[in-house]
N, C-alpha and C positions, 0 to 999 in steps of 0.2 A: 938571597931570602926567601923562605918558604912562600908558596903560593897556593890559595884556595880560588878555584875558578868557580863562576855563576854562569851556568850554559842554560839559555832559553830564547824565545824569540816572541815579542821582544823581550829585552833585558835594560832595564832602568834602574836607577838608584831606588832601591825598595827597603821594607822593612827588614827582611831576612837579613840583608846586607849590613843594615844599620846594627842590628841586634848582635850579629857574630863581629863584626869590628869592634863594638864596645867590649864584647866579653873576651875578645883575644888581646885587647890592650889592656884589661884589668887584669889579665892572667900573665902579662908579661910576654905575649908569644908576637914575635916579630913577623907577621903574616901579610903579605900582599894580597888583597882580595882584587880579583880581575874579572870585570864583565865580558863574557864572550856570547855574543848575539850570533846564533846559528840556527840554520833551517834544518828541518827534517832529514834532508839528503847529506847534511854536513855534520850529523850528530855522532856518527860513527868515528869519522876523523877527530873530532873535537874529543872523543873520549880517549882516542889513542894517546892524545897529548897528556892526558891525567897521570899516564904512567911514568912520567918524568920524574927523575928523584927529588927535584924541587918542588913537586907539587904534593900536597898533603890530600887533596882530593876536591871534590865538586859538588856544587848545590846544584839540581836540576829542576829547572822551573817548566812552566807550561810552555809549550803543549808537550813537551818532551818526556814526562814521567813514565809514560806506558812503552814507549819506544825503548827507553834506556833500560828498561827490564828485559826487554828482548835480545839486547846486544851485550849485557853483562852475564858472564857465566857463573860468577859467585855471588849467589843472591841468599840474603837473610830470609828467615821463614816468613817474616811479616811482607818482606817485599815480594816474595815468590807467590804467597797467598793473594795478595791485592793486584799483582801485576804491576806494579808502579814502583818506581825508585825516585827518592828525591834527595839522597845523600850517596856520594860515592867517596870511598876510602882507598887511597893507594898504600898498599901494603906490600912493599918490597917489589914494585913493577907489577902487581896483581891487582886487578879493581874488584872491590866488594861492594854491591849494593844494597842499600837499606831504604825502608820506607819509615822514616819517623813519625809521618802524618798518622800512623795507626796509633803510636801511643798517645799522640796529641788529642785525636778524635775519641779515644777510649776515655781519657780523662776529661774532656768535655762532656760527653755523655754520663758519666759516672757523677759529674757536677750538677746536671739537671734532674737525675732518676733519685727517688728518695732513699736514704741511706737504709731504711727499715725493708725495702723491697728484697724479697727473697728472690725473685726472678724479674727479668726485664719484661716489658711489655710484649705480648704476643705478636703483635702487629706495628709495622713502621713504614712510614712513607720517607723516601729520599729523593730529594730535588736535584738533578745535576748528573753528570756522567763524565767527569773528569777525574784526576787522579784524586782529589778529595772525596768524591762518591765512592771510588773504590776503596779507599780507607775506611769510610763509613759502612760499606757493605759487608767488608771483612771483618770489621767489630762486631757487628749485628749478628752475622752467622756464627762466629766464635761464641757469643752469648746466648745462643740458641733461639733467638727469634725466629717465630713460625712462619710469619709472612712478611716478606719486603717486596713493596712497590716502588720501582725506580722510573722516575719521570725525567723526561728531557724534551726540549722544544724541537730537537731533531732525535726522532725516536731510534734511528738506527744507532745512535751512540748509547743510547739506555740498552739497546738489545746487545751491543758489544759487550757491555759490562756483565750483563746478566749470562751471556755465552762464557766470558772468562771464568765465572763462578760455578758453571754447570755441575762440576763433579762434586764441588764442596757442599753445593746447596741442596743435595739429594734429600735431606731430611727437611728441607725449608721450601715454601712455596715463594719462590723469587720469580718476579715478573717484571718486563719492561712495559710502560703502558704511555699511550700518547697524552701529551700536555694539552687536556681538554678540562673545562671546569667541571663539568658533570662528572667525568671519571674522577677526577681529584676529589671532589665530593662524595662520591661514593666510597672511596678509600678511607676518607677522613671519618666517615660514619663508623669505621671499624678500628682505625690507627690511634693509638695514644701518643705515639712519638713521631715527632717530625723533624728531619734534618734538611737543612737548606745547604746545599754546597753547589749551588748553581751561579753563586755570585750576584744575584739579583738582590737589589737593594743596597749595594754599595756605593752607587753614585747617583742614586736618585732616591725618590720618597716612594717607588714602586715596590709592593710586597708581591713575592711569586704566588702567594695565594690570597685572593679577594677575602677581605674580613669578614665578609657575610657566611664564608663556607667554613670559618674555623669553629670547632667544636670547644666545649667548655673544658678547662683543666688538662690541657694538652701539655707535653713536655716538648720543649722546643730547643734544639740547638741550632743557632743560625751562624755557620762558617765565616760570614762576613767580618772582616777585620777590622776596618778602618772607621767603624762606628761603634760607640758604647751601646746604642740602641737602635736596631733596624725598625722599620715598619712592621714586619713580621713579629718581632718580639714584642713590639707595645701592643699591637693588635691581641695576640696570644695572651698577653699579660693582664690586660683588660677583660679577659673571659676567665680568669682565674688559672692561667697556665704557669708553668715553671720554666724560665727561659734562661740561656746564656748565649753570649756573642762568642766569634771566633779567636778572641784574644788569648783566653786560657790556654786553649788546644794548640795554639801557634806557638806560644812560648815553651808548652812541653814538648813539643816537636823540634824546636831550636836548641833546647837545652841538650836534647838526647843526642842530636847532631854534633854539638860542640864536643860532648864527651867521646863520640866515634872518633872525630878529627884529632883530638889533642890527648885522649886518655885521662883527662882530669875532669872533676865535677864542675858542672856549668855554674857560673856566677848569676843565678837567677834573679837576684836584686838588681845587679847591672843590667842585665838583659831588659828586664821589666821597665827599668827607668828610660832605657835607649829606645824601647818601643812607644812608650808615652810621648818622648819628644819627637819622635819620627811621625807620629799620627798627630800631634798637636793637641793630645787629650791630657787632662790633669792624672798624674801617677795614680792618686788615691783612688781615682774611679775606673782604674784598669781592672779587667778580669783578674782573678787569681785562681789558679787551678792546679792541683797537684802538689801544693807545697807540704 
């Protein structure tokens, strides 16, 4: 039987496994999904196993997306640009790395920005410094956003994101800033677009930005997946903002990965149903992006 690996640390039954399992079963693909929990020093050896002829590829989870990009020689453009890989495809014993999170983030951002907009907001604020944040910065640079402020509670991680994009950002004011309310407030006085890729708000009612700091009429993409409405979304919407959660972005990314592994169009309705069931949310309330 063909195998698909999930490589991360930790690795638990999650939404990506749920939607891919449902999609593969719907497509009549007998694929065994295996969870491989590996630490950073074990990642190279784990990727070495993906070249086995019975392995179709691998999902790369946190915290290995950036390191995987440095270990795989054949990178798609979006993986090379973002410096992160979330999907690996085994083609005749050669590993190809992709970052389908980029397509997901692009679709999510387009869902909150007005269709009539001739250009994206001139300034944006990004919260977080992991693989999701790299996908966000990559899309914002591609769209020509003039100033991008990256905040992370560990400043050195935000600085690493900015350093990675140094060459691509020559026409953009891209900077890493300390996670401090006064600095966030100053950036919010200029930025119309906010993307939360920090994970804050997934497990609690904490918002990454205090409500009193939010400006009116913001565009907010909160990449938190397991809640229909996060505190940040609720507070921004109350001030006239246009908001979206991470569900639509996630489904676009997972559909793209399915196509890479199988060569077939993804059964997006099946994947949406599986995600709703996994999250315990009503399917009719699930975000729809990119259909």
